[in-house]
C-alpha positions in Angstrom: 75.3 92.3 45.6 79.0 91.2 46.1 80.8 95.1 45.9 77.6 95.9 47.5 78.4 92.7 50.6 82.6 94.2 50.2 81.7 97.5 51.3 79.3 97.1 54.3 81.7 96.0 57.2 82.6 99.6 56.3 79.8 101.1 56.7 78.7 99.3 59.9 82.5 101.0 61.0 81.3 104.3 60.1 78.0 103.9 61.9 80.1 102.7 65.2 82.6 105.7 65.1 79.6 108.3 64.8 77.6 106.9 67.8 81.1 106.8 69.4 82.8 110.4 68.5 81.3 112.2 70.9 82.8 110.0 73.4 85.9 109.6 72.0 86.0 114.1 72.3 85.0 113.0 76.1 87.5 110.5 77.4 89.8 112.6 79.1 93.9 111.0 78.7 95.7 108.1 80.4 97.9 108.8 83.2 100.8 108.6 82.0 102.4 107.2 86.1 100.1 104.0 85.2 101.6 101.9 83.6 100.1 98.6 85.5 103.6 96.9 85.5 103.8 93.8 87.9 106.5 95.0 91.2 109.9 95.2 90.5 109.2 94.2 86.6 111.5 96.9 85.8 114.1 95.3 87.7 114.1 92.2 86.3 113.5 93.5 82.5 114.6 96.0 79.9 114.0 98.0 76.7 116.2 98.1 74.1 116.1 98.1 69.9 118.2 96.2 67.4 118.0 96.6 63.8 116.9 92.7 62.6 116.2 92.5 58.7 116.2 96.0 57.5 113.7 97.4 60.2 114.0 99.1 64.0 112.6 96.6 66.3 111.9 96.6 70.5 111.8 94.7 73.0 111.4 93.9 76.5 114.1 91.2 77.7 114.6 89.8 80.9 115.8 86.3 83.0 119.6 84.7 83.0 121.5 85.4 79.8 122.4 81.2 79.6 118.9 80.1 79.6 116.0 78.9 77.3 115.2 82.0 74.5 111.3 82.5 75.0 110.2 84.8 72.5 106.7 86.5 73.0 104.5 87.7 70.2 101.4 89.9 70.8 98.4 90.8 68.3 96.2 93.4 67.3 95.8 96.1 68.6 98.5 95.2 71.2 101.8 95.9 71.7 104.7 94.1 73.8 103.1 95.5 77.2 100.3 92.0 77.2 102.7 90.1 78.0 103.7 92.2 81.0 101.4 89.7 83.6 103.5 86.3 82.3 106.9 87.7 81.9 107.7 87.6 85.8 106.9 84.2 85.9 109.3 83.1 82.4 111.8 84.5 84.3 111.5 83.2 87.3 111.5 79.8 86.0 115.0 80.5 84.5 114.6 81.8 80.6 115.8 84.4 79.3 112.2 86.5 78.3 112.2 88.5 75.5 108.6 90.4 74.6 108.7 92.3 70.9 106.5 94.9 69.3 106.8 93.4 65.9 107.3 95.6 62.7 104.6 98.4 62.5 103.3 97.8 66.5 104.9 100.1 69.5 107.6 101.5 69.5 109.6 99.6 66.2 109.5 101.3 62.9 106.7 101.8 61.1 107.7 101.5 57.1 105.2 100.9 54.0 105.9 97.4 53.2 106.3 94.4 54.6 103.2 93.2 57.4 103.4 89.6 55.2 103.9 87.3 58.2 107.0 85.2 56.7 108.7 88.5 56.2 108.0 89.3 59.8 108.8 86.5 61.1 112.3 87.1 59.5 112.1 90.2 61.2 112.4 88.3 64.3 114.5 85.3 63.2 117.1 88.1 62.4 116.0 90.1 66.4 117.0 86.5 67.5 120.0 86.7 66.0 121.1 89.9 67.1 120.5 88.6 70.8 122.9 85.8 70.4 120.0 82.8 70.1 120.2 80.3 67.5 117.3 78.4 68.7 114.2 79.8 70.0 110.9 79.4 72.3 107.6 80.4 70.3 105.0 81.9 72.0 102.6 84.0 70.2 98.6 85.1 70.1 96.5 86.2 67.1 98.8 88.2 65.1 101.2 87.0 66.7 100.3 83.4 66.2 100.8 84.0 62.4 103.9 85.0 62.7 105.6 82.4 64.9 104.2 79.3 62.6 106.0 81.2 59.6 108.2 81.2 61.8 108.5 77.9 62.5 107.6 76.5 59.5 110.8 77.9 57.7 113.1 77.1 59.9 111.2 74.0 61.9 114.5 72.7 63.5 115.2 76.4 65.0 112.2 76.6 66.8 112.4 74.1 69.7 108.4 74.3 70.7 105.6 76.1 69.3 103.0 78.4 71.2 99.9 79.5 69.4 97.0 81.1 71.7 93.2 82.0 69.7 93.4 82.6 66.3 92.9 80.8 63.5 95.9 80.9 60.9 95.5 82.5 57.3 95.1 79.1 54.9 93.4 76.4 57.8 90.6 74.7 57.2 88.4 76.7 60.4 90.1 79.7 59.3 88.2 79.2 55.3 85.1 78.4 57.7 85.4 81.5 59.2 86.6 83.3 56.3 83.3 82.3 53.9 80.0 82.7 56.9 78.6 85.7 58.0 80.4 85.9 62.0 79.9 89.3 63.6 83.1 89.3 65.5 85.3 89.8 61.9 83.2 92.7 60.2 86.8 94.7 61.3 88.3 92.1 58.2 86.4 94.1 56.0 86.9 97.2 57.0 91.1 96.9 57.8 91.2 95.8 54.4 90.2 99.5 52.3 93.4 100.9 52.8 93.1 105.0 53.4 89.3 104.4 54.3 89.9 102.7 57.6 92.6 105.3 58.6 90.3 107.7 57.3 87.2 106.8 59.5 89.1 105.6 63.1 91.8 108.4 63.0 91.6 111.1 65.4 89.2 108.0 67.6 92.1 105.6 68.6 91.1 105.6 72.3 87.1 104.7 71.6 87.2 102.0 69.1 90.1 100.7 70.6 88.1 99.9 74.1 84.9 99.1 72.4 87.1 96.1 69.6 88.6 95.4 73.1 85.9 95.4 75.6 83.2 93.6 72.8 85.6 90.3 73.4 86.6 90.4 77.2 85.8 87.4 79.2 87.3 88.9 82.5 87.9 92.6 83.0 91.1 94.6 81.9 91.9 98.4 83.2 90.7 101.0 81.4 93.8 102.3 81.3 95.8 99.0 80.7 94.0 99.6 76.7 94.1 103.1 76.5 98.0 102.6 76.1 97.1 100.7 73.3 95.1 102.2 71.8 97.5 105.7 72.5 100.5 103.3 70.7 97.9 103.0 67.4 97.3 106.7 67.8 101.5 107.4 67.0 102.7 108.7 63.8 102.1 105.6 61.4 100.3 103.3 64.1 97.1 103.0 62.8 98.3 102.2 59.0 100.4 99.6 60.3 98.2 98.1 61.8 95.9 97.9 59.1 98.6 96.6 56.4 98.4 93.5 58.7 95.1 92.9 57.6 96.0 93.5 54.3 98.7 91.1 54.1 96.1 88.2 54.5 95.6 87.4 50.9 99.4 86.9 50.4 100.0 84.6 54.2 97.0 82.1 52.5 99.6 81.6 49.8 102.2 81.4 51.6 100.9 79.2 54.0 99.2 76.6 51.9 102.9 75.9 51.1 104.4 75.8 54.4 101.1 72.8 55.2 102.1 70.5 52.9 105.0 69.9 55.7 103.4 69.5 59.7 106.0 71.1 61.6 107.3 68.3 64.1 108.1 70.6 67.1 105.7 70.3 69.9 102.9 72.9 69.9 100.9 74.4 72.3 96.7 75.6 71.8 95.4 78.0 73.9 92.0 79.4 73.7 89.3 81.2 75.7 86.4 79.7 76.5 84.0 83.1 75.6 86.5 82.9 72.1 88.2 79.8 70.3 87.8 77.8 72.3 89.0 74.5 71.5 88.4 75.1 67.7 92.9 76.4 68.3 93.5 72.8 69.3 91.2 71.1 66.2 93.6 74.2 64.3 97.3 73.5 65.1 96.3 69.5 64.8 95.9 70.9 60.9 99.5 72.6 61.2 101.4 69.4 63.5 101.9 66.4 64.3 102.4 66.8 67.8 99.7 68.6 69.3 98.2 69.5 73.1 95.6 71.9 73.6 94.0 72.8 76.4 90.8 75.7 76.6 90.7 79.2 79.7 88.3 79.0 81.4 85.4 82.1 81.7 88.2 84.2 79.2 87.7 85.5 76.2 90.4 86.5 73.3 92.4 89.0 75.2 94.2 85.8 77.4 97.5 87.0 78.8 95.4 90.1 80.4 92.8 88.4 80.8 94.1 85.3 82.9 97.7 85.5 83.1 97.8 83.3 85.7 96.4 80.4 83.3 98.9 81.1 80.7 101.6 81.2 82.5 101.2 78.3 84.7 100.6 75.8 81.0 103.8 77.6 78.9 106.1 76.7 82.3 104.4 72.9 82.6 105.0 73.1 78.8 108.4 74.2 78.0 109.4 71.9 81.1 108.3 69.0 79.0 105.5 68.6 81.8 101.6 69.0 82.0 99.5 70.9 84.1 95.5 70.1 85.0 94.0 69.5 81.3 96.8 70.3 79.2 96.8 67.4 77.2 93.6 66.7 76.5 91.8 66.8 73.4 88.4 68.0 72.4 
């Protein structure tokens, strides 16, 4: 029975792809000229590459060179692009803003291994050093939360503040509860962890698969053209494999994070989540990890906070990094 349950997610995904396969063939290529970037974005921000911890990382950077450093870490199936509507407000407030394609994503290198979040955190720390920084404010969403937490747990004296957006962290109580109870939103964990099979099923259907995955977790609209940018990134050579390896590393993440959790984070932590996603559970989860936690829930928002509600995210991040509060930021459930 346990063996059958293990492969149910694969069977479900197979059925989904059979139904949507025709749609994938009919979906036109995204318009290259429509990027969805805010006005004047390319005047403020530039693209760069750096060798960091043995992997070549792509990043987008802007804001005053002497500003306090903020590093933004996306989730799956996103790239740095998810932060496009948040970055101008942060840079305009005087911060030096860096949105990174982490290991395996977007235009960054896609090595065979190193997708445990402690290693990925070391990548980001090496990038901070390459950019001349020593202390950093971290913002993570989804998988990026796990990477940011691993950074803060390993080098707590170097992280000024940490913001965690809408994902349980492996080894926390909320993570364990979600993993051990039936949850239709988590079926993809089982599929993505099946090495080779997941790539076989999704390859050639990236547009349909990622569009369906995105839209079922939305509460506010996101343009098809923007979702297509993510799909195109994961359709690139090695993109699917690297993205799925993030999930295959979860057992190692749980092992390492149990060790990290023996000591709570000392820096201020902000926990945000969508009302239609993890809600106040994100704040409760953050309290397992840190001593100084504030939290809030984004109204009428799903799982993709920076895409769905960038104004909310920008306002709360600015208030948090400035030391103040916005609305109910300091509330607890």
